[in-house]
Every structure is written in C-alpha cells, then in structure tokens.
SEKOLLUM-748737 format. One line per field, with one value per residue: residue number from 1; x, y, z of N, C-alpha, C in turn. Coordinates in nm, 3 decimals, padded with zeros to 5 digits. Layout:
residues N
k c(NUM, ...);
n_X c(X, ...);
n_Y c(Y, ...);
n_Z c(Z, ...);
ca_X c(X, ...);
ca_Y c(Y, ...);
ca_Z c(Z, ...);
c_X c(X, ...);
c_Y c(Y, ...);
c_Z c(Z, ...);
***
This chain:
residues 83
k c(1, 2, 3, 4, 5, 6, 7, 8, 9, 10, 11, 12, 13, 14, 15, 16, 17, 18, 19, 20, 21, 22, 23, 24, 25, 26, 27, 28, 29, 30, 31, 32, 33, 34, 35, 36, 37, 38, 39, 40, 41, 42, 43, 44, 45, 46, 47, 48, 49, 50, 51, 52, 53, 54, 55, 56, 57, 58, 59, 60, 61, 62, 63, 64, 65, 66, 67, 68, 69, 70, 71, 72, 73, 74, 75, 76, 77, 78, 79, 80, 81, 82, 83);
n_X c(10.476, 10.813, 10.978, 11.234, 11.219, 11.105, 11.140, 11.126, 11.129, 11.168, 11.193, 11.283, 11.024, 10.869, 10.723, 10.858, 10.826, 10.962, 11.007, 11.010, 10.829, 10.853, 10.868, 10.687, 10.824, 10.700, 10.668, 10.650, 10.420, 10.334, 10.048, 09.893, 09.919, 09.834, 09.951, 10.132, 10.467, 10.795, 10.949, 10.830, 10.713, 10.628, 10.531, 10.467, 10.362, 10.429, 10.292, 10.437, 10.433, 10.500, 10.602, 10.901, 11.078, 10.919, 10.799, 10.661, 10.669, 10.486, 10.456, 10.216, 10.065, 10.101, 10.022, 10.124, 10.165, 10.209, 10.275, 10.240, 10.290, 10.126, 10.258, 10.215, 10.061, 10.205, 10.088, 09.951, 10.070, 10.031, 10.248, 10.383, 10.462, 10.738, 10.869);
n_Y c(08.406, 08.429, 08.515, 08.612, 08.739, 08.985, 09.324, 09.553, 09.887, 10.175, 10.517, 10.862, 10.965, 10.782, 10.482, 10.201, 09.940, 09.669, 09.408, 09.082, 08.888, 08.552, 08.304, 08.002, 07.677, 07.486, 07.170, 07.025, 07.101, 07.433, 07.594, 07.824, 08.113, 08.293, 08.432, 08.708, 08.810, 08.926, 09.240, 09.448, 09.752, 09.956, 10.257, 10.479, 10.774, 10.878, 10.990, 11.235, 11.170, 10.886, 10.573, 10.484, 10.285, 10.074, 09.947, 09.674, 09.385, 09.126, 08.819, 08.612, 08.333, 08.437, 08.701, 09.021, 09.204, 09.514, 09.680, 09.989, 10.171, 10.449, 10.747, 10.912, 11.224, 11.538, 11.684, 11.982, 12.111, 12.230, 12.456, 12.526, 12.836, 12.927, 13.090);
n_Z c(12.658, 12.761, 13.069, 13.029, 12.786, 12.817, 12.918, 13.177, 13.264, 13.471, 13.481, 13.477, 13.497, 13.345, 13.226, 13.074, 12.862, 12.699, 12.457, 12.297, 12.076, 12.001, 11.745, 11.769, 11.793, 11.592, 11.445, 11.119, 10.849, 10.815, 10.766, 10.815, 11.019, 11.314, 11.510, 11.643, 11.574, 11.660, 11.768, 12.039, 12.193, 12.467, 12.607, 12.878, 13.037, 13.371, 13.686, 13.911, 14.182, 14.281, 14.428, 14.355, 14.443, 14.520, 14.306, 14.128, 13.914, 13.758, 13.595, 13.491, 13.358, 13.099, 13.124, 13.192, 13.481, 13.612, 13.903, 14.044, 14.312, 14.457, 14.590, 14.903, 14.904, 14.987, 15.277, 15.411, 15.721, 16.054, 16.212, 16.516, 16.671, 16.855, 17.154);
ca_X c(10.606, 10.904, 11.022, 11.358, 11.191, 11.042, 11.221, 11.045, 11.214, 11.103, 11.289, 11.251, 10.876, 10.815, 10.726, 10.902, 10.824, 11.004, 11.019, 11.009, 10.753, 10.929, 10.787, 10.688, 10.894, 10.611, 10.723, 10.551, 10.386, 10.255, 09.962, 09.845, 09.953, 09.763, 10.025, 10.230, 10.606, 10.879, 10.971, 10.725, 10.755, 10.518, 10.576, 10.358, 10.407, 10.389, 10.288, 10.557, 10.421, 10.494, 10.711, 10.984, 11.144, 10.823, 10.735, 10.678, 10.617, 10.456, 10.412, 10.142, 09.984, 10.115, 09.972, 10.219, 10.102, 10.305, 10.211, 10.313, 10.221, 10.121, 10.312, 10.123, 10.085, 10.242, 09.973, 09.994, 10.061, 10.044, 10.374, 10.373, 10.566, 10.787, 10.938);
ca_Y c(08.470, 08.397, 08.631, 08.663, 08.812, 09.112, 09.414, 09.661, 09.991, 10.299, 10.625, 10.988, 10.975, 10.706, 10.336, 10.157, 09.794, 09.620, 09.263, 09.022, 08.765, 08.461, 08.201, 07.870, 07.579, 07.379, 07.087, 06.992, 07.206, 07.541, 07.649, 07.956, 08.155, 08.413, 08.495, 08.810, 08.786, 09.046, 09.326, 09.542, 09.855, 10.028, 10.367, 10.551, 10.878, 10.854, 11.111, 11.257, 11.116, 10.741, 10.514, 10.413, 10.170, 09.968, 09.901, 09.531, 09.330, 08.985, 08.755, 08.490, 08.284, 08.524, 08.836, 09.101, 09.300, 09.606, 09.752, 10.112, 10.234, 10.595, 10.805, 11.003, 11.364, 11.619, 11.757, 12.095, 12.089, 12.351, 12.466, 12.616, 12.937, 12.928, 13.213);
ca_Z c(12.655, 12.870, 13.147, 12.972, 12.663, 12.851, 12.999, 13.234, 13.322, 13.514, 13.499, 13.411, 13.498, 13.233, 13.229, 12.942, 12.853, 12.568, 12.452, 12.164, 12.054, 11.917, 11.683, 11.833, 11.710, 11.547, 11.339, 11.017, 10.754, 10.874, 10.661, 10.851, 11.154, 11.358, 11.619, 11.606, 11.612, 11.646, 11.885, 12.077, 12.286, 12.529, 12.694, 12.942, 13.129, 13.510, 13.769, 13.991, 14.316, 14.292, 14.505, 14.258, 14.504, 14.549, 14.183, 14.106, 13.789, 13.771, 13.471, 13.525, 13.247, 12.983, 13.153, 13.268, 13.571, 13.672, 14.012, 14.074, 14.424, 14.459, 14.712, 14.970, 14.872, 15.103, 15.331, 15.494, 15.866, 16.134, 16.284, 16.631, 16.683, 16.994, 17.195);
c_X c(10.685, 10.945, 11.148, 11.335, 11.129, 11.134, 11.132, 11.139, 11.128, 11.212, 11.244, 11.100, 10.812, 10.829, 10.757, 10.910, 10.862, 11.013, 11.015, 10.926, 10.837, 10.835, 10.798, 10.754, 10.804, 10.678, 10.613, 10.525, 10.296, 10.176, 09.920, 09.888, 09.878, 09.834, 10.121, 10.368, 10.682, 10.884, 10.849, 10.781, 10.631, 10.577, 10.455, 10.417, 10.351, 10.380, 10.414, 10.550, 10.396, 10.614, 10.795, 11.046, 11.051, 10.750, 10.764, 10.619, 10.600, 10.404, 10.348, 10.051, 09.985, 10.064, 10.074, 10.143, 10.211, 10.230, 10.298, 10.240, 10.234, 10.174, 10.208, 10.162, 10.120, 10.120, 10.023, 09.979, 10.087, 10.174, 10.358, 10.491, 10.607, 10.859, 11.085);
c_Y c(08.429, 08.525, 08.695, 08.750, 08.949, 09.193, 09.529, 09.759, 10.110, 10.401, 10.749, 11.006, 10.899, 10.556, 10.290, 10.004, 09.754, 09.468, 09.214, 08.894, 08.677, 08.355, 08.072, 07.771, 07.462, 07.301, 07.055, 07.111, 07.308, 07.607, 07.793, 07.988, 08.282, 08.483, 08.599, 08.767, 08.916, 09.125, 09.413, 09.639, 09.928, 10.133, 10.437, 10.652, 10.849, 10.985, 11.120, 11.180, 10.964, 10.693, 10.427, 10.286, 10.051, 09.916, 09.752, 09.493, 09.179, 08.932, 08.621, 08.454, 08.378, 08.666, 08.907, 09.204, 09.383, 09.687, 09.869, 10.183, 10.386, 10.645, 10.898, 11.146, 11.439, 11.698, 11.872, 12.062, 12.220, 12.346, 12.569, 12.713, 12.940, 13.059, 13.198);
c_Z c(12.778, 12.941, 13.087, 12.850, 12.689, 12.941, 13.045, 13.301, 13.363, 13.536, 13.425, 13.393, 13.382, 13.260, 13.088, 12.944, 12.712, 12.572, 12.309, 12.167, 11.963, 11.863, 11.762, 11.738, 11.672, 11.435, 11.240, 10.927, 10.822, 10.762, 10.690, 10.994, 11.189, 11.472, 11.566, 11.649, 11.594, 11.776, 11.911, 12.180, 12.336, 12.621, 12.751, 13.039, 13.268, 13.585, 13.855, 14.122, 14.318, 14.372, 14.411, 14.314, 14.525, 14.425, 14.164, 13.971, 13.806, 13.639, 13.508, 13.409, 13.127, 13.002, 13.241, 13.350, 13.636, 13.777, 14.051, 14.188, 14.422, 14.594, 14.773, 14.937, 15.000, 15.149, 15.416, 15.643, 15.938, 16.214, 16.394, 16.635, 16.830, 17.023, 17.194);
***
C-alpha cells in the first residue's frame, strides 16, 4: 500500500485508521486473484492518559506501525503547610 492510501486520525479518545486497497495494474489475462481490494476502516478506543502530541505512524514494507506514548499518571505529592 502507498502512504497516500492510508489516513490515521486520533481524537475523542479513539484511534481511527482508514484506507483503500487498490488493484495492481497487471497486464494480460488474470485467471485468479487472492488479494483484497476496496476500502477498510479500523477503530480502537484509547485510554485517557496518552500523549496526543507525540503519536507517530510509520509505514515500512507494507506494515503500518502506530506508536502512542502513554502519559505519566498523576502521582500524589505531599504539600507542606506554611504559617
């Protein structure tokens, strides 16, 4: 697949990947095909504590890798009382 045929979006606590498989332009007589063609869509719910600004997507050798870094959870801290 080409990078132009895939769209990756994150918003509203959801990862949304859409795209379209296109037929290869083989010349000659095609007797049988085993490749899928057409549109696809993938949705996945995300936890609240992720770093939206640091999300990356990489397409290498036909494999799409989406990296979503997890944000550090808020930890309780001690607050000193002053006079």
